[in-house]
C-alpha positions in Angstrom: 0.0 0.0 0.0 2.9 2.3 0.5 6.2 3.0 -1.2 9.5 3.3 0.5 11.0 6.8 0.1 13.9 8.4 1.8 13.6 11.3 4.2 14.9 14.4 2.6 16.3 17.5 4.4 12.9 19.1 3.8 11.4 16.5 6.2 13.8 17.7 9.0 12.9 21.3 8.6 10.3 22.9 10.8 7.5 22.8 8.1 4.1 23.6 9.4 0.9 23.8 7.3 -1.9 26.2 8.1 -4.3 24.0 6.3 -4.0 20.2 5.7 -5.3 20.8 2.2 -1.7 21.9 1.4 -0.6 18.3 1.9 -0.7 17.4 -1.8 1.1 14.1 -1.3 1.4 11.5 -4.0 3.1 8.8 -1.9 3.4 7.6 1.6 6.6 6.8 3.5 6.1 4.2 6.2 8.7 4.7 8.9 10.3 1.7 10.6 8.8 1.9 14.0 8.4 -0.9 16.6 4.8 -0.1 17.3 2.4 -2.3 15.3 0.1 0.7 14.8 2.6 2.3 12.5 2.2 -0.3 9.8 -1.0 1.3 8.8 0.3 4.9 8.7 2.8 6.9 6.7 4.3 10.3 6.3 3.1 12.3 3.2 5.7 12.4 0.4 5.9 13.9 -3.1 6.8 12.6 -6.5 10.5 13.2 -5.8 10.4 10.7 -2.9 10.8 13.5 -0.3 8.9 13.5 3.0 6.7 16.6 3.0 6.3 16.9 6.7 6.4 14.8 9.9 3.9 17.0 11.6 1.1 14.8 10.2 0.6 11.1 9.4 -1.8 9.6 6.8 -3.8 6.4 7.2 -2.9 4.0 4.5 -6.5 2.5 4.5 -8.6 5.7 4.2 -6.1 8.5 3.7 -7.3 10.3 6.8 -4.7 13.0 7.8 -3.9 12.9 11.6 -1.7 15.2 13.7 1.5 13.5 14.8 2.1 14.0 18.5 5.2 11.9 18.7 3.3 8.9 20.2 0.8 6.3 19.1 -2.3 7.7 20.8 -3.9 9.2 17.7 -3.0 6.2 15.6 -4.5 3.7 18.0 -7.7 5.9 18.4 -8.1 6.1 14.6 -7.8 2.4 14.1 -10.1 1.6 17.0 -12.9 3.8 15.8 -12.5 3.9 12.0 -11.2 0.4 11.3 -12.8 -1.7 14.1 -12.3 -5.1 12.4 -8.7 -4.3 11.6 -8.0 -3.1 15.1 -9.7 -6.2 16.6 -7.5 -8.5 14.4 -4.4 -6.5 15.4 -5.2 -6.8 19.1 -5.7 -10.6 18.8 -2.6 -11.1 16.7 -0.3 -9.2 19.0 -2.1 -9.9 22.3 -2.9 -6.2 22.9 -5.3 -5.7 25.8 -7.4 -2.5 25.6 -9.1 -1.7 28.9 -12.8 -1.1 28.7 -13.8 2.6 28.7 -16.3 3.6 31.3 -18.5 6.6 30.7 -18.5 8.9 33.8 -22.0 9.5 35.2 -23.5 12.4 37.1 -20.8 14.8 35.9 -21.9 18.3 35.1 -20.0 20.1 32.4 -20.3 23.8 31.7 -22.0 24.1 28.3 -19.5 26.7 27.0 -16.3 25.2 28.4 -13.4 24.3 26.1 -13.8 20.7 27.2 -17.3 20.5 25.5 -16.2 22.3 22.4 -13.4 19.8 21.8 -15.6 16.9 22.6 -18.3 18.0 20.2 -15.7 18.4 17.4 -14.5 14.8 17.8 -18.1 13.5 17.9 -18.9 15.4 14.7 -15.8 14.1 13.0 -16.8 10.5 13.7 -20.4 11.0 12.4 -19.3 12.9 9.3 -16.6 10.5 8.2 -18.8 7.5 8.9 -21.4 8.9 6.5 -18.7 9.6 3.9 -17.5 6.0 4.1 -21.0 4.6 3.5 -22.5 6.9 0.9 -21.7 9.5 -1.8 -22.0 13.2 -1.2 -25.3 13.4 -3.1 -26.9 10.8 -0.9 -26.1 12.4 2.5 -29.0 13.8 4.3 -28.4 17.3 5.7 -31.1 17.0 8.2 -29.6 13.7 9.5 -26.3 15.4 10.0 -27.8 18.3 11.9 -29.8 16.0 14.1 -26.6 13.9 14.8 -24.7 17.1 15.7 -27.5 18.2 18.2 -27.5 14.8 19.7 -23.7 14.8 20.1 -23.8 18.2 21.8 -26.3 16.9 24.3 -24.4 13.8 25.1 -21.8 15.4 27.3 -20.7 12.3 29.1 -20.1 10.3 25.9 -18.3 13.3 24.3 -15.9 13.6 27.3 -15.2 9.9 27.4 -14.4 9.7 23.7 -12.3 12.9 23.6 -10.3 12.5 26.8 -9.6 8.8 26.6 -8.8 8.5 22.9 -7.3 11.8 21.8 -5.7 13.6 24.8 -4.2 17.0 24.3 -0.9 18.1 25.7 0.0 21.6 26.7 2.0 22.3 23.6 -0.8 21.5 21.2 -2.5 24.9 21.2 -1.1 25.6 17.7 -2.4 22.3 16.4 -5.9 23.1 17.6 -6.5 25.3 14.6 -5.5 22.5 12.2 -7.9 20.1 14.0 -10.7 22.7 13.9 -10.3 23.1 10.1 -10.1 19.4 9.4 -13.2 18.4 11.5 -15.5 21.1 10.1 -18.4 20.0 7.9 -18.1 20.6 4.1 -19.6 24.0 2.8 -22.4 21.9 1.3 -23.8 21.2 4.7 -23.1 24.5 6.4 -20.7 27.5 6.4 -17.1 26.6 6.9 -15.7 28.1 10.0 -12.2 28.6 11.3 -11.9 29.4 15.0 -8.6 30.2 16.5 -8.5 29.4 20.2 -6.0 31.2 22.4 -3.5 28.8 24.0 -4.6 29.9 27.5 -8.1 28.6 26.9 -6.7 25.1 26.8 -5.4 25.2 30.3 -8.3 26.6 32.2 -10.8 29.3 32.8 -9.4 32.1 35.1 -11.6 33.5 37.8 -10.6 37.0 39.1 -10.9 37.6 42.8 -11.6 40.8 44.7 -7.9 41.2 45.6 -6.9 41.1 41.9 -5.6 37.5 42.0 -6.6 34.7 39.7 -7.3 31.0 40.2 -7.4 28.4 37.4 -10.7 26.7 37.7 -10.3 24.1 35.0 -7.6 22.3 33.1 -8.3 20.8 29.7 -6.7 17.4 30.6 -6.2 16.9 34.3 -4.6 13.5 33.9 -1.8 14.8 31.6 -1.2 17.8 33.9 -0.8 15.5 36.9 1.5 13.2 34.8 3.7 16.2 34.1 4.0 16.8 37.9 5.1 13.3 38.5 7.8 13.5 35.8 9.1 17.0 36.6 9.2 16.6 40.3 10.2 12.9 40.5 7.2 11.9 42.5 5.5 8.6 43.1 2.1 8.2 41.3 0.6 7.3 44.7 1.4 10.8 45.9 -1.4 12.2 43.7 -4.0 10.3 45.8 -2.7 11.3 49.2 -5.5 13.0 51.1 -3.9 16.5 51.1 -2.9 16.7 47.5 -6.1 15.1 46.1 -8.3 17.5 48.2 -6.3 20.4 46.9 -6.8 19.4 43.3 -10.5 18.9 43.8 -10.9 22.4 45.5 -8.8 24.0 42.8 -10.6 22.3 39.9 -14.1 22.3 41.4 -16.4 19.5 42.0 -17.0 19.0 38.2 -13.4 17.6 37.8 -12.9 14.4 39.7 -9.4 12.9 40.1 -8.5 10.6 37.2 -8.1 7.0 38.1 -4.6 5.9 38.9 -4.5 3.4 36.0 -5.0 6.3 33.6 -1.9 8.1 35.0 0.1 4.9 34.8 -1.0 4.2 31.2 0.0 7.8 30.2 3.4 7.5 31.7 3.9 4.1 30.1 2.8 5.3 26.7 5.1 8.4 26.9 8.0 6.2 28.0 7.4 3.7 25.2 7.2 6.4 22.5 10.3 8.2 23.7 12.2 5.0 24.2 11.6 4.0 20.5 13.0 7.4 19.5 16.1 7.0 21.7 16.5 3.4 20.4 16.7 4.7 16.8 19.4 7.2 17.7 21.2 4.4 19.6 21.2 2.0 16.7 22.3 4.7 14.3 25.2 6.0 16.2 26.6 2.7 17.6 26.3 0.5 14.5 29.4 1.9 12.8 31.0 4.4 15.2 32.9 4.0 18.5 30.9 4.7 21.6 31.2 4.2 25.4 28.9 3.0 28.1 28.3 4.5 31.6 26.5 2.5 34.3 25.2 4.0 37.5 24.2 1.6 40.2 21.9 3.0 42.9 19.4 1.8 45.6 16.0 3.2 46.6 14.3 3.4 50.0 13.0 -0.2 49.5 16.5 -1.5 49.0 15.7 -2.3 45.4 18.7 -2.1 43.2 18.6 -0.1 39.9 21.0 0.4 37.0 20.9 3.5 34.9 22.5 3.1 31.5 24.0 6.0 29.6 25.9 5.9 26.3 28.2 8.5 24.8 29.2 9.2 21.2 30.9 11.9 19.2 28.5 14.2 17.4 30.3 14.9 14.1 28.2 18.0 13.3 29.2 19.8 16.5 32.4 17.8 17.2 31.4 17.4 20.8 30.4 14.5 23.0 26.7 13.6 23.4 25.4 11.8 26.5 22.1 9.9 26.4 20.3 8.1 29.2 19.3 4.9 27.5 17.3 3.2 30.2 16.9 2.6 34.0 16.1 -1.0 35.0 15.7 -2.9 38.2 19.0 -4.7 38.7 18.3 -8.2 39.8 20.3 -11.5 39.7 18.0 -12.6 36.9 18.6 -9.7 34.5 19.6 -10.7 31.0 22.1 -8.0 29.8 22.1 -9.3 26.2 18.4 -8.5 25.9 18.8 -5.2 27.7 21.6 -4.0 25.4 20.1 -5.3 22.2 20.1 -1.9 20.5 23.9 -1.6 20.8 26.6 -3.1 18.5 28.9 -4.1 21.4 32.1 -4.6 19.4 32.2 -0.8 18.8 32.1 -0.1 22.6 35.5 1.4 23.6 35.1 1.6 27.4 32.5 1.2 30.1 32.5 3.7 33.0 31.0 2.3 36.2 30.3 4.1 39.5 30.9 1.1 41.8 33.8 -1.3 42.3 32.9 -5.0 42.5 34.9 -7.5 40.5 32.4 -10.3 41.2 29.4 -8.4 40.1 27.2 -9.6 37.2 27.8 -6.5 35.1 31.6 -6.7 35.5 31.5 -10.4 34.5 29.4 -9.6 31.4 31.6 -6.8 30.2 34.8 -8.9 30.6 33.1 -11.6 28.6 32.4 -9.1 25.8 36.0 -7.8 26.0 34.8 -4.3 27.0 37.4 -2.5 29.2 36.1 -1.2 32.5 37.1 2.1 34.3 35.9 3.2 37.6 34.1 6.6 37.5 36.6 9.4 38.6 34.1 10.8 41.1 33.7 7.3 42.6 37.5 7.1 42.8 37.6 10.4 44.7 34.8 9.2 47.0 36.8 6.0 47.7 39.9 8.1 48.6 37.8 10.1 51.1 36.2 7.0 52.7 39.6 5.3 53.1 41.0 8.5 54.8 38.0 8.7 57.2 38.4 5.0 58.0 42.0 5.6 59.3 42.0 5.2 63.1 43.4 8.6 63.9 41.0 10.4 61.5 38.0 8.4 62.7 38.8 9.4 66.3 39.2 13.0 65.2 35.8 13.0 63.5 34.1 11.6 66.6 35.5 14.4 68.8 34.6 17.1 66.3 31.0 15.8 65.9 30.6 15.6 69.7 31.9 19.2 70.2 29.7 20.6 67.5 26.7 18.8 68.9 27.4 20.1 72.4 27.7 23.7 71.2 25.1 23.4 68.4 22.8 26.2 69.8 25.7 28.6 70.2 27.1 27.8 66.8 23.7 28.1 65.1 23.3 31.6 66.6 26.6 32.9 65.2 26.6 31.3 61.7 24.0 31.5 59.0 24.2 27.9 57.8 25.7 24.7 59.2 27.3 22.2 56.7 25.0 19.4 55.6 25.7 15.8 56.5 24.8 12.6 54.6 26.4 9.3 55.0 26.3 8.6 51.2 28.3 11.8 50.5 31.8 11.6 52.1 32.4 15.2 51.1 30.0 16.2 53.9 32.6 14.9 56.4 35.3 17.0 54.7 33.0 20.1 54.9 32.4 19.4 58.6 36.1 19.3 59.4 36.8 22.4 57.4 33.9 24.2 59.1 35.2 23.2 62.5 38.8 24.3 61.8 38.1 27.5 59.9 34.7 29.0 60.8 34.7 28.7 64.6 37.0 30.2 67.2 37.8 27.6 69.9 39.5 28.0 73.2 43.2 27.2 73.5 42.7 23.7 74.9 41.2 22.8 71.5 44.3 23.9 69.5 45.6 20.4 68.9 42.2 19.2 67.7 42.0 22.2 65.3 45.5 21.6 64.0 44.7 17.9 63.3 41.5 18.9 61.4 43.5 21.4 59.3 46.1 18.8 58.5 43.4 16.4 57.2 41.6 19.0 55.1 44.9 20.3 53.7 45.8 16.8 52.5 42.3 16.3 51.0 42.6 19.7 49.2 44.4 17.7 46.4 41.1 16.0 45.7 39.3 19.3 45.7 41.7 20.6 43.0 41.2 17.5 40.9 37.4 17.8 40.9 37.5 21.6 40.3 39.7 20.9 37.2 37.0 18.5 35.9 34.2 21.0 36.7 35.8 23.4 34.2 35.1 21.1 31.3 31.7 20.7 29.6 32.2 16.9 29.6 35.5 15.8 31.2 37.0 13.1 28.9 38.8 10.0 30.3 42.0 11.2 28.6 42.2 13.9 31.3 42.2 11.5 34.3 45.7 10.1 34.2 47.4 13.5 33.6 45.4 15.2 36.3 46.1 12.4 38.7 49.8 12.4 37.9 50.1 16.1 38.5 48.2 15.8 41.8 50.4 12.9 43.0 53.6 14.8 42.2 52.5 18.4 43.2 50.2 17.8 46.2 50.7 14.3 47.5 54.5 13.9 47.6 55.9 13.4 51.1 57.7 16.5 52.4 60.2 16.9 55.3 57.8 19.0 57.3 54.9 16.5 57.1 53.9 15.1 60.5 52.8 11.4 60.8 49.1 12.2 60.3 49.8 14.1 57.1 52.0 11.4 55.7 49.5 8.7 56.5 46.6 10.6 54.8 48.7 11.4 51.7 49.8 7.7 51.3 46.2 6.5 51.6 45.0 8.9 48.9 48.0 8.1 46.6 47.4 4.4 47.0 43.8 4.6 45.7 44.7 6.9 42.9 47.6 4.7 41.8 45.5 1.6 41.9 42.5 2.9 39.9 44.0 5.6 37.6 47.7 5.4 37.1 47.9 1.6 36.6 44.9 1.5 34.2 46.4 1.0 30.7 43.3 2.2 29.0 43.4 5.6 30.8 47.1 5.8 30.0 46.4 5.1 26.3 43.7 7.7 26.2 46.1 10.3 27.7 48.8 9.4 25.2 46.3 9.9 22.3 45.2 13.3 23.6 47.8 15.7 22.1 47.3 18.0 25.2 48.5 15.4 27.7 50.8 12.8 26.2 53.8 14.5 27.9 51.9 15.2 31.2 51.0 11.8 32.3 52.9 9.1 34.2 53.7 6.0 32.1 55.0 3.1 34.1 55.2 0.7 31.2 55.3 2.2 27.7 56.1 -1.1 26.0 52.9 -2.6 27.4 50.8 0.4 26.2 52.4 0.1 22.7 51.5 -3.6 22.5 47.9 -2.9 23.7 47.4 -0.1 21.2 48.9 -2.2 18.3 46.5 -5.0 19.1 43.6 -2.6 19.3 44.6 -1.1 16.0 44.9 -4.4 14.3 41.5 -5.6 15.7 39.5 -2.4 14.9 41.2 -1.1 11.7 43.0 -4.1 10.2 46.7 -4.7 10.6 49.4 -4.2 7.9 51.6 -7.0 6.5 55.3 -6.8 6.1 56.4 -4.3 3.5 53.0 -2.7 3.3 52.5 1.0 4.0 49.7 2.7 5.9 47.2 3.5 3.2 45.4 6.0 5.3 48.5 8.1 5.9 49.6 7.9 2.2 46.3 8.9 0.7 46.1 11.8 3.1 49.5 13.3 2.1 47.9 16.1 0.1 46.1 17.5 3.1 47.4 21.0 3.8 48.4 21.9 7.4 47.3 25.3 8.5 48.6 26.4 11.9 46.8 29.4 13.3 49.1 31.8 15.1 48.5 32.2 18.8 48.0 35.6 20.4 50.3 37.0 23.1 50.5 35.8 26.7 47.4 35.0 28.6 46.8 36.4 32.1 46.3 34.0 35.0 42.8 35.3 35.4 41.9 34.3 31.8 43.3 30.8 32.1 41.1 27.7 32.3 41.3 25.2 35.2 43.6 23.0 33.1 46.0 25.8 32.3 46.2 26.8 35.9 47.0 23.2 36.9 49.6 22.5 34.2 52.3 25.0 33.2 53.6 24.2 29.7 55.5 26.0 27.0 54.2 27.2 23.6 53.7 24.6 20.9 56.6 24.0 18.5 56.4 24.1 14.7 54.1 21.6 13.1 55.7 18.2 12.4 56.0 16.5 9.1 54.4 13.2 8.0 56.3 9.9 7.6 54.9 7.8 4.7 55.7 4.5 6.4 54.2 4.2 9.9 53.1 1.8 12.5 51.6 2.4 15.9 55.1 2.2 17.5 56.8 4.5 15.0 54.0 7.0 15.0 53.9 7.1 18.7 57.6 7.8 19.0 57.5 10.7 16.5 54.2 12.0 18.0 55.7 12.2 21.5 58.8 13.9 20.3 57.2 16.4 18.0 53.8 17.3 19.4 53.0 19.8 22.2 49.5 21.4 22.2 48.0 24.2 24.2 45.5 23.0 26.8 42.7 25.2 25.5 42.8 23.5 22.1 40.2 20.8 21.3 41.9 17.4 20.8 39.1 16.4 18.4 39.7 19.3 16.2 43.5 18.8 16.4 43.2 15.2 15.1 41.0 16.4 12.3 43.6 19.0 11.3 46.8 17.1 11.9 45.8 13.5 12.1 47.1 12.6 8.6 50.7 12.9 9.9 50.1 10.1 12.4 47.7 7.8 10.5 47.5 4.9 13.0 47.2 7.2 16.0 44.5 9.2 14.4 42.4 6.1 14.0 43.1 5.0 17.5 42.2 8.4 18.9 38.7 8.1 17.6 38.1 5.3 20.1 38.7 7.6 23.1 37.2 10.9 21.9 33.7 10.1 23.1 34.6 8.6 26.5 33.8 10.8 29.5 35.7 10.0 32.7 32.5 10.2 34.9 29.1 8.5 34.8 27.0 11.7 35.2 27.7 15.4 35.6 25.9 15.7 38.9 29.3 16.3 40.7 29.2 19.8 39.1 26.3 20.8 41.3 26.6 22.3 44.8 26.8 19.6 47.5 23.4 20.5 48.9 21.8 20.1 45.4 23.4 16.7 45.0 22.0 15.5 48.3 18.6 16.9 47.4 18.5 15.1 44.1 19.8 11.9 45.7 17.1 12.0 48.3 14.3 12.6 45.7 15.4 9.6 43.7 16.0 7.5 46.8 12.3 8.0 47.8 10.9 6.8 44.5 8.8 3.6 44.8 6.2 1.8 42.7 6.3 0.3 39.2 7.0 3.5 37.2 10.4 4.4 38.6 12.2 3.6 35.3 9.7 5.4 33.1 9.6 8.5 35.4 13.4 8.9 35.6 13.8 8.3 31.8 11.2 10.9 30.9 12.5 13.4 33.5 16.0 13.1 32.0 14.8 13.5 28.4 12.4 16.4 29.1 15.2 18.6 30.6 
């Protein structure tokens, strides 16, 4: 019934049609969607095989034009009411269960409310098109149509049920209302054609002005959708809507004519929105992971019910913007029975470069699975920092210090609260709150002389931990901190801040060694992070390399596996064919003041870049790496992605290898950039989520931001 056509740039433009009569389509393009409803709908296309618009879809059976809201609600409603036999067969074939629709009784509706106007339009559309299906224009009875319209206007309950349950509006559909009004009007033969433009505010409610000049919204066009938006935006449980206080508030605000929607309706709306958006994200996932390198990020977390969850992100390089994109793919309950192959079916796993994980458990199911798939694993840098803090606070002398500080602050809490505006927060899941407590004790309060030793010990610990503060502050300065930054930053911190000095007392030395041990084990000895730093032209000279030969062997193996090795006597074809590419080196301006430097430039002090190197026709990973390390020095404010695009032809093998690491962040999420109080607030909101819609609510909340 439809012909396959390719989507043209026109289809991606923001084309909108004032009148659906402008859709003079000659073909229909059926998109490849998972939903079974899409097999009977297509996008209008022209003779040049170009999609005209994706704002509308067309029924393949009857050529009815519908507004595309990005989900399948309209499609399902059309099939259910226009093609009943077809819809019934579809439900039986795919085991689709459609809940029975109950008509609300004893509900009074204001005769002129927007609700009734919309309901009447839908009723008229059904009657009008039914007559068109069964008879010619000449055979239609004008009187019958008028009688049916009057009957539809009187049957308020039936109108409301049909309109609200089958074609729900969303808040951003005010513009589409005019299109719907034009499409549903009767033909001029049976009455004057009308076009009524409804203000967008009318969709949301009727405002009542009070004596004090204030307004109250007395009605909302679709209460169920409004409440669903609250659930998603505020990360609330669906059950919260039906708590006595909130439900009473809604009834008072809406009036007695608007009862609370049933919970199953809210659940079904959330499920449908989630399914629709998940299909869209799945298409992007398959497109960008099928033939391009990407990386995973896994966040493990627990809610108040001690149910374990896994949030799955994936990252890829957007070639249009030359920047890293991060997408939340899914949140799932993480049980011992989870099948990770089924969960990650949209990904082409051989193209996964690294997996960043926020917890450290070698025996875990996910760790085992990734090792079986030969996907390297790196612990999230924020998790490494947290591990450093926990190890320090577990030291006997530091643990004793913390207990004394807590006891003193508790004893003098009233006096302290009267002199300072805000006490530091505390949360056992955030070790930084303990650091803030020690810092507050040592720097924000004046204690008597007998407390001097305690204050000095607190300052010693916070001074040692300041190295970790510098590391995180450096990462915060980046839009998305890449994994290639982790080894150089850690190397610099170990040398500059955590080296043992003569004046260090035993407590300082113990804390420094503890931090250095964790950083060494998780960052410096990780060959993948070392390789990523080597392939970032900003950092290859600024990282510690304990075993260069091992890194060369690993990179050579990775190159042969991903890009095909070269036999004896063969030259690197990529490098040879790129020899005609011109190198254009932009001159740098004069010196930059310290105030204008980035966090990276403040941490590292490097000289200006030398002259551009020249290409060697015959190259291997080993020879390219030797020349690259001797010849290349790049300013820290230059994009490594752009540098490889401009200079990569000189080091052909390394240019290819660098693509594997350019879309790998060093952290799972960017929440560490927020203030500590905001991190705790967000953590607590997610921690309190319960019920069956946790995954859908978190997914929609992330993708609606």
